[in-house]
Each structure stands twice: as C-alpha cells, then as structure tokens.
C-alpha positions in Angstrom: 71.8 91.0 160.9 71.8 90.8 157.1 74.5 89.9 154.7 75.8 93.3 154.1 76.2 93.8 157.8 78.0 90.9 158.6 81.8 90.5 158.3 83.1 88.2 155.6 86.5 86.7 155.4 88.6 86.8 152.4 88.6 82.9 152.2 84.7 83.2 152.1 84.8 85.7 149.4 87.2 83.6 147.4 85.0 80.5 148.0 81.7 82.1 146.7 83.5 83.7 143.8 84.7 80.3 142.6 81.2 79.1 143.1 79.9 81.8 141.0 82.6 81.2 138.1 81.6 77.6 138.2 78.0 78.2 137.9 78.8 80.7 134.8 81.1 78.0 133.5 78.2 75.7 132.9 76.9 77.8 130.3 80.0 79.8 129.1 82.4 77.3 127.8 86.0 77.8 128.4 87.3 81.3 128.8 87.9 81.0 132.5 90.5 83.7 132.5 88.1 86.1 130.9 85.3 85.2 133.2 87.5 85.9 136.4 88.3 89.2 134.9 84.5 90.2 134.5 83.7 89.0 137.9 86.8 90.8 139.4 85.3 94.0 137.8 81.8 93.4 139.6 83.4 92.5 142.8 85.8 95.6 142.6 82.2 97.8 142.3 83.2 98.6 138.8 81.9 98.4 135.2 83.2 96.3 132.5 83.4 96.7 128.8 83.3 93.5 126.8 84.9 94.2 123.4 85.0 91.5 120.8 83.7 90.4 117.6 79.9 89.5 117.4 79.0 86.0 118.5 81.7 85.1 121.0 79.4 85.0 124.1 79.4 88.7 125.4 75.6 88.8 125.9 75.6 85.3 127.2 78.3 86.1 129.7 76.3 89.2 131.2 73.1 87.4 131.4 74.9 84.2 133.2 76.5 86.6 135.8 73.3 88.2 136.6 71.6 84.9 137.2 74.4 83.6 139.1 74.8 86.5 141.3 70.9 86.9 141.8 70.7 90.3 140.4 67.8 92.2 138.9 68.9 92.3 135.1 68.0 94.3 132.1 69.2 94.4 128.6 69.2 97.5 126.4 70.0 97.0 122.8 71.8 100.3 121.4 70.9 101.3 118.1 71.8 104.3 116.0 68.3 105.7 116.6 68.3 105.1 120.5 67.7 108.4 122.5 69.2 109.3 125.9 65.7 109.1 127.4 65.3 105.6 126.1 68.4 104.8 128.5 67.4 107.0 131.8 63.7 107.3 131.5 61.4 110.1 131.0 58.4 112.1 132.1 55.1 111.3 130.7 51.9 113.0 131.1 49.4 111.0 133.2 45.7 112.1 132.1 44.3 110.6 135.2 46.3 112.9 137.5 46.8 115.8 135.2 50.4 115.8 135.8 53.7 114.4 134.4 55.1 111.3 136.0 58.5 109.8 135.7 58.8 106.6 134.0 62.1 104.9 134.9 64.2 103.7 132.2 66.2 100.4 132.1 69.2 101.8 133.8 67.1 101.3 137.1 68.3 97.9 137.6 71.2 96.1 139.5 73.0 94.7 136.4 72.5 96.6 133.1 73.7 95.0 129.8 74.5 97.7 127.3 74.4 95.6 124.4 76.6 96.8 121.3 77.0 100.2 123.1 79.2 101.6 120.2 76.3 101.3 117.8 74.7 104.3 119.0 75.9 107.9 118.7 78.0 109.5 121.6 75.0 111.7 122.8 73.4 108.5 123.8 76.4 106.8 124.9 76.9 109.7 127.2 73.6 109.2 128.8 75.2 106.3 131.0 78.1 108.4 132.2 76.3 109.9 135.3 74.9 106.7 136.1 78.2 104.6 135.9 80.1 107.5 137.9 77.5 108.8 140.5 75.1 105.9 140.6 72.3 108.4 140.0 70.3 109.8 137.1 69.2 113.3 136.4 66.0 113.9 134.2 64.5 117.4 133.7 66.4 118.7 136.9 65.4 116.0 139.0 67.8 113.4 140.4 67.2 109.9 141.1 69.5 107.6 143.2 70.1 104.1 141.7 69.7 101.0 143.8 73.0 99.4 144.9 74.7 97.2 143.7 74.6 98.7 140.1 77.2 97.6 137.5 77.0 98.0 133.6 78.3 95.3 131.5 78.6 96.7 128.1 79.4 95.0 124.9 81.2 96.6 122.1 82.2 95.6 118.5 85.7 96.4 117.3 85.8 100.2 116.3 86.8 99.0 112.8 83.5 97.2 112.6 81.0 98.5 110.1 78.5 101.0 111.6 80.1 101.7 114.9 81.0 104.7 116.8 84.2 105.1 119.0 83.5 105.5 122.7 84.5 108.7 124.2 87.6 108.7 126.2 85.7 110.2 129.2 83.4 107.1 129.0 86.1 104.5 128.2 87.7 105.6 131.5 84.6 104.9 133.5 85.1 101.5 132.6 87.1 99.5 135.4 88.5 97.1 132.7 88.2 95.8 129.2 87.9 92.1 128.5 88.1 90.4 125.2 87.2 86.6 124.8 88.5 85.6 121.4 87.4 82.8 119.3 87.1 79.5 121.2 89.4 76.5 120.8 87.9 73.5 118.4 87.0 71.4 121.5 85.4 74.3 123.2 83.3 75.3 120.2 82.1 71.5 120.0 81.3 71.6 123.5 79.1 74.6 123.0 77.2 72.6 120.2 77.1 69.5 122.5 75.5 71.4 125.4 73.1 73.1 123.1 71.8 69.6 121.8 71.7 68.5 125.6 69.7 71.3 126.6 67.0 70.8 123.7 66.2 74.5 123.8 68.1 77.9 123.0 68.1 79.3 126.6 70.4 78.1 129.4 69.4 79.1 133.0 71.5 79.3 136.2 70.5 78.9 139.6 71.6 82.0 141.9 74.7 81.3 143.9 74.3 84.6 145.8 72.2 87.4 146.2 72.4 91.2 146.0 73.0 91.5 149.8 75.8 88.8 149.7 77.4 90.4 146.7 77.5 93.7 148.7 79.1 92.0 151.8 81.7 90.4 149.3 82.4 93.7 148.0 82.8 95.4 151.6 85.1 92.6 152.7 87.5 93.5 149.8 88.5 96.6 151.8 90.2 94.4 154.3 92.8 93.2 151.8 95.9 94.7 152.7 98.1 96.9 150.2 101.4 97.7 151.4 103.1 101.0 150.7 105.5 99.4 148.2 102.8 97.8 146.1 100.7 101.0 146.2 103.9 102.9 144.8 104.4 100.1 142.2 100.8 100.6 141.0 101.4 104.5 140.7 104.8 103.8 139.0 103.1 101.4 136.4 100.4 103.9 135.6 102.7 106.9 135.4 105.0 105.0 133.1 102.2 104.8 130.4 102.2 108.6 130.4 105.9 108.6 129.4 105.9 105.8 126.9 107.1 107.1 123.5 104.2 105.4 121.5 101.6 107.0 123.8 100.0 110.4 123.0 97.9 110.3 126.5 98.5 108.0 129.2 96.3 106.3 131.8 94.7 108.8 134.1 94.7 108.2 138.2 91.4 106.2 137.6 94.0 103.7 136.0 95.9 103.5 139.4 92.6 103.1 141.4 91.5 100.2 138.7 94.6 98.5 139.5 94.3 98.8 143.2 90.9 97.6 143.3 91.4 94.6 140.8 94.6 93.6 142.4 92.6 93.1 145.8 90.1 90.9 143.9 93.0 88.9 142.3 94.6 88.4 146.0 91.2 87.1 147.2 91.0 84.7 144.1 94.6 83.5 145.1 93.2 82.8 148.8 95.2 85.5 150.4 94.1 88.9 152.2 97.0 90.8 150.9 98.2 91.8 147.6 101.4 90.8 145.9 103.2 92.2 142.9 101.8 89.4 140.5 98.1 90.4 141.5 99.0 93.8 139.8 100.6 92.3 136.9 97.8 90.0 136.0 95.3 92.7 135.8 97.5 95.4 134.4 96.6 95.1 130.6 92.8 95.0 131.2 92.8 97.8 133.6 95.2 100.2 131.6 95.1 99.4 127.9 91.8 101.0 127.2 92.7 104.2 128.9 95.7 104.6 126.5 95.6 106.7 123.3 98.2 106.1 121.1 100.2 108.2 118.6 98.6 108.3 115.3 101.8 106.6 113.6 101.3 103.5 116.2 97.6 103.1 115.0 99.1 103.0 111.4 101.4 100.1 112.5 98.4 98.6 114.2 100.3 98.7 117.7 97.9 97.3 120.4 97.7 99.3 123.6 98.1 96.0 125.4 101.6 95.7 124.0 102.4 99.1 125.4 101.2 98.0 128.8 103.5 94.8 128.5 106.6 96.8 127.9 105.8 99.1 130.8 105.5 96.1 133.0 108.9 94.8 131.7 110.5 98.2 132.5 109.0 98.9 136.0 110.8 97.2 138.9 108.4 95.2 141.1 108.8 95.6 144.7 110.0 93.0 147.2 109.0 94.7 150.5 107.2 93.0 153.2 106.4 96.0 155.1 102.9 96.8 156.4 100.9 99.6 154.9 101.1 103.2 156.4 97.4 103.7 156.1 96.6 100.7 158.8 98.6 101.6 161.9 98.1 98.3 163.5 98.2 96.3 160.2 95.6 94.2 159.0 97.3 90.9 157.8 96.2 87.9 159.6 
C-alpha cells in the first residue's frame, strides 16, 4: 500500500505541514502567515497567485516549496514575446521518423512557477487556463493529461507596474487564493543578509520533507474534515454578500465559496482540528475572495482595496454558533 492509498489523520497532516513550513522558513525569512497561505493553497489542491513588488521572495518561495514537498519543478519566465506553445509544448517534425512528434512544454511538471505571469499578453496567459482547471493540455486537437499533483504558483507584479498586462478575470478566478508578502521588517531583512553570508553562495537548498505521493495523501485526508451545515451556509452568505456590496461591480463567483470551503479545511488542520470553525473561514476570506471582486470605477479612483470590501462583508455577516453535524455525513465524521 503506497502513501496515497493509506489513510492519514488530520493530526498527521498538520504535523507534516508544520515540518514543511519549518523547512521553507529556513530559506524564506519571516512571513510565516503568507507561507501558511501558500501551503494551504497547495494542500487544498489549487493554484496560488503571489502578487507583490519585485524582489520580495516570490520566486524563492515557489522553489523552496517545490524542494520541501519533493515535487518535480519547472520555472517559466513570462515575457512579452512568449507564445502559447512555449507553455504547453508543440509538434516538431522528426526527420528520422518522417513524422511530427510532440515536445512537451514546461507545464508538464508537478509544480510550475509561472514567473511574472502578467508580463505576457493575455493570449499566452490563457494558455494556462485549461491546464489549471482541467489538469490537461490540448495541442493541435490532441489532449494530454498532466500528472498529479499539478499546481501553478504564479508571480505577478502590481498592475500599475510598468510593462504589465492585467490578468483576465477568468484566469484570476482559477487561482484559489492571492497572497502578498510585503516588505520585510528591518530585523528580517538583516537576517536575509546574515544567512546569505553564512551560506557563502547564492543558492539555498532544502531537503524534501515529503514526496508527491505523501502530498496526495495529505490532500485526500482533507476530505475527512467536517464542515457542518451552518458553516457551509456562512461561507455562501459571505460570498453572496460580495455581490451585493455597494462598492462592487462584480462579486465573487461560486468558485469563491468553494475556495473558502477548501482553504478553511486546511486552516482547521493547521489548528489541530478535523472540523471547521467560523474563525477558519474568516482567516482565509480575504486571500480567497479579494481577487475575485471587480470594484466600481469610482472605487478604483479612490484606491479602495478589494480586501477592505471583504473585511466589511465579514463584519456585516453574522457568524454561526451551531454545533450540529453536517447533513452530507449521515453518521457524522467528527472524532
């Protein structure tokens, strides 16, 4: 019986997750909360958008998680002249066989770092859509399945930054959550320099904590985390409230509700529980919903942050206090 076939408890998932975070923390200084969100996105089976100014550790974070999780890793630098075939692969003529053969692109990996994804035009950005949603790639009418696990960690500069293209709403919606790191504190920045001097080289390597099979087992174990009806309805109410907010032109789609559900399960495991509480939902609400909200034009002129809108929605939506078992699990899953 391999790792993906065996049952794993929520406590074991939490222990392995903390070990992965500790390993990544030896390279990425500080930012534990942001790193937890990135790992939550991976454990929830989704893709993560790292949006921040250049030089704040986004690329290093992606590479470090790939090493700690024992995943096959490829990095694709997005540029204005990048073509869709450079992402998915293409057919090349083989003179020896006298026929065309498919050369797989960098998307055929376990963890793809799409570096500076918004520096390439929308046509190339959209080349990732099918891979992110369907875990497959279609080239010249032929469909190729991607091996699991498959996750995209995309880095993006702020849309006001020179030479960037805003990501299409359809692609933003495919990212389970958006994470920003922000500038480090003075002591954290000095720690970056100190560790660099201690390594005596630029690269920092992390030994694998788990492997791909164990990661799939961790992801499968999250399906046993209980979400009672009151919590589920709370999630739906939060997402629906973003559509009714006066500052919002287009609110979060049902994918937003699903993102809240999946990420809240991971937060529960991080907290040592196999059931979700309202605080789990609140902690992931802004990363899961803010990038799915389109503000009214006058709100952009006032520089209103969509995360602020999510905060107002959280304050206005009553959190449940019910302890009932979920209706989808007749016998109850709580241990």
